[in-house]
ZAKE-180920 format. One record per residue: residue number from 1; residue in three letters; x, y, z of N, C-alpha, C in turn. Coordinates in pm, whole numbers, padded with zeros to 5 digits. Example, Ala and Ser with C-alpha at 12.3 -4.5 7.8 and 13.67 -1.06 7.14 Angstrom:
BEGIN
 seq type    n_X    n_Y    n_Z   ca_X   ca_Y   ca_Z    c_X    c_Y    c_Z
   1  ala  01319 -00569  00780  01230 -00450  00780  01320 -00330  00780
   2  ser  01285 -00225  00708  01367 -00106  00714  01290  00003  00787
This chain:
BEGIN
 seq type    n_X    n_Y    n_Z   ca_X   ca_Y   ca_Z    c_X    c_Y    c_Z
   1  met -00026 -00625 -00530 -00023 -00728 -00436 -00072 -00828 -00489
   2  glu -00034 -00959 -00431 -00107 -01085 -00449 -00250 -01071 -00378
   3  gln -00325 -01141 -00413 -00471 -01202 -00352 -00445 -01240 -00254
   4  arg -00356 -01312 -00201 -00321 -01368 -00059 -00291 -01289  00059
   5  asp -00187 -01156  00002 -00143 -01051  00088 -00287 -00962  00101
   6  glu -00385 -00952  00016 -00464 -00849  00006 -00561 -00902  00104
   7  glu -00609 -01047  00116 -00695 -01129  00199 -00633 -01096  00340
   8  leu -00516 -01128  00368 -00459 -01108  00504 -00435 -00976  00549
   9  ile -00438 -00855  00453 -00430 -00737  00481 -00595 -00663  00533
  10  ile -00672 -00739  00461 -00822 -00671  00501 -00853 -00745  00647
  11  ser -00799 -00885  00659 -00826 -00956  00803 -00753 -00908  00916
  12  leu -00646 -00804  00919 -00560 -00771  01002 -00603 -00594  01022
  13  leu -00673 -00541  00917 -00684 -00389  00917 -00782 -00339  01045
  14  pro -00872 -00455  01113 -00973 -00375  01229 -00866 -00402  01337
  15  gln -00751 -00439  01388 -00657 -00466  01463 -00513 -00396  01460
  16  asn -00504 -00338  01368 -00363 -00273  01345 -00411 -00136  01283
  17  pro -00402 -00041  01364 -00445  00071  01309 -00325  00131  01176
  18  glu -00169  00078  01246 -00103  00160  01114 -00099  00087  00990
  19  leu -00121 -00050  00971 -00167 -00117  00871 -00274 -00062  00796
  20  lys -00411 -00004  00877 -00520  00043  00826 -00495  00194  00748
  21  glu -00410  00275  00821 -00343  00403  00751 -00280  00404  00630
  22  ala -00196  00294  00637 -00113  00248  00501 -00170  00207  00394
  23  trp -00287  00123  00438 -00356  00073  00322 -00475  00171  00274
  24  asp -00513  00228  00360 -00584  00369  00320 -00513  00469  00212
  25  glu -00399  00514  00278 -00278  00591  00187 -00295  00522  00056
  26  his -00267  00421  00060 -00200  00316 -00054 -00309  00350 -00168
  27  arg -00416  00337 -00123 -00548  00323 -00192 -00599  00474 -00262
  28  arg -00580  00580 -00163 -00600  00692 -00217 -00495  00751 -00312
  29  leu -00401  00716 -00303 -00271  00744 -00408 -00318  00669 -00540
  30  ala -00346  00532 -00481 -00373  00468 -00639 -00510  00550 -00718
  31  val -00577  00604 -00654 -00694  00665 -00733 -00634  00803 -00768
  32  glu -00556  00857 -00716 -00499  01019 -00775 -00387  00972 -00897
  33  ile -00339  00848 -00883 -00249  00815 -01006 -00343  00789 -01133
  34  glu -00456  00714 -01079 -00560  00675 -01224 -00609  00779 -01281
  35  arg -00620  00916 -01193 -00680  01017 -01249 -00565  01095 -01374
  36  phe -00442  01063 -01329 -00351  01113 -01412 -00350  01030 -01545
  37  glu -00378  00907 -01524 -00370  00810 -01648 -00465  00820 -01720
  38  gln -00555  00890 -01678 -00693  00861 -01768 -00672  00970 -01823
  39  arg -00594  01079 -01817 -00598  01235 -01879 -00527  01237 -02022
  40  gly -00455  01113 -02019 -00348  01106 -02150 -00252  01180 -02153
  41  his -00284  01332 -02236 -00142  01413 -02213 -00128  01500 -02095
  42  leu -00034  01501 -02030  00005  01560 -01908  00115  01669 -01912
  43  thr  00083  01785 -01867  00178  01899 -01872  00313  01805 -01777
  44  ala  00404  01920 -01806  00557  01859 -01709  00519  01905 -01550
  45  pro  00449  01992 -01472  00402  01960 -01386  00334  01860 -01341
  46  glu  00244  01818 -01404  00169  01708 -01390  00241  01583 -01366
  47  glu  00293  01574 -01464  00418  01432 -01473  00478  01448 -01337
  48  val  00527  01528 -01290  00600  01556 -01158  00548  01494 -01047
  49  glu  00393  01534 -01048  00309  01501 -00940  00252  01382 -00950
  50  lys  00239  01345 -01068  00193  01189 -01084  00317  01064 -01016
  51  lys  00437  01115 -01089  00576  01063 -01000  00572  01067 -00843
  52  asn  00532  01198 -00794  00555  01179 -00664  00436  01087 -00591
  53  phe  00317  01105 -00659  00218  01014 -00586  00274  00855 -00635
  54  gln  00339  00818 -00744  00388  00695 -00726  00497  00695 -00628
  55  lys  00571  00755 -00603  00670  00723 -00519  00620  00687 -00379
  56  leu  00531  00804 -00349  00463  00793 -00232  00366  00656 -00204
  57  lys  00290  00597 -00289  00251  00490 -00325  00348  00392 -00281
  58  leu  00463  00370 -00339  00541  00271 -00342  00563  00277 -00177
  59  ala  00613  00385 -00120  00640  00395 -00008  00550  00332  00103
  60  glu  00412  00363  00062  00299  00293  00141  00296  00143  00137
  61  lys  00319  00086  00003  00331 -00028 -00015  00471 -00122  00081
  62  asp  00550 -00043  00082  00662 -00084  00158  00656 -00096  00319
  63  lys  00568  00004  00352  00512 -00018  00505  00432 -00124  00520
  64  ile  00351 -00149  00401  00249 -00224  00423  00308 -00414  00407
  65  gln  00400 -00394  00306  00497 -00519  00335  00559 -00533  00448
  66  his  00619 -00418  00518  00691 -00443  00626  00601 -00514  00751
  67  ile  00471 -00445  00762  00376 -00491  00871  00379 -00645  00845
  68  leu  00320 -00689  00723  00303 -00815  00681  00427 -00920  00709
  69  asp  00552 -00887  00690  00648 -00982  00726  00673 -00972  00871
  70  glu  00614 -00875  00956  00645 -00896  01047  00537 -01020  01147
  71  tyr  00414 -00974  01089  00302 -01057  01143  00349 -01158  01132
  72  arg  00396 -01234  00993  00414 -01358  00932  00530 -01398  01015
  73  arg  00615 -01326  01065  00745 -01378  01154  00698 -01425  01294
  74  val  00590 -01301  01352  00546 -01336  01469  00465 -01499  01487
  75  glu  00395 -01476  01388  00288 -01619  01375  00368 -01765  01362
  76  glu  00455 -01733  01256  00559 -01876  01251  00634 -01888  01411
  77  ala  00662 -01778  01453  00762 -01798  01614  00655 -01892  01674
  78  asn  00533 -01801  01678  00407 -01851  01787  00368 -02022  01765
  79  ser  00393 -02064  01626  00323 -02191  01566  00457 -02287  01615
  80  ser  00563 -02215  01609  00695 -02307  01629  00712 -02343  01775
  81  ala  00681 -02260  01858  00696 -02263  02030  00599 -02357  02074
């Protein structure tokens, strides 16, 4: 994620529970993935688990991006009005 997006996310966390939940889960999954990456060699089941974590992390990122896009759309509409 871009620095600008991360700053916006952090500023919105207190007022948006859905964003906070997605952000926390995204960060938790990043930690899990990092643990797998630090191991070096993974068994086949561990590779599958790592891939599942990566897919879930991407889904959370998509949720976050959707929330940010909606926020920006509303802000743009409000500033145009």
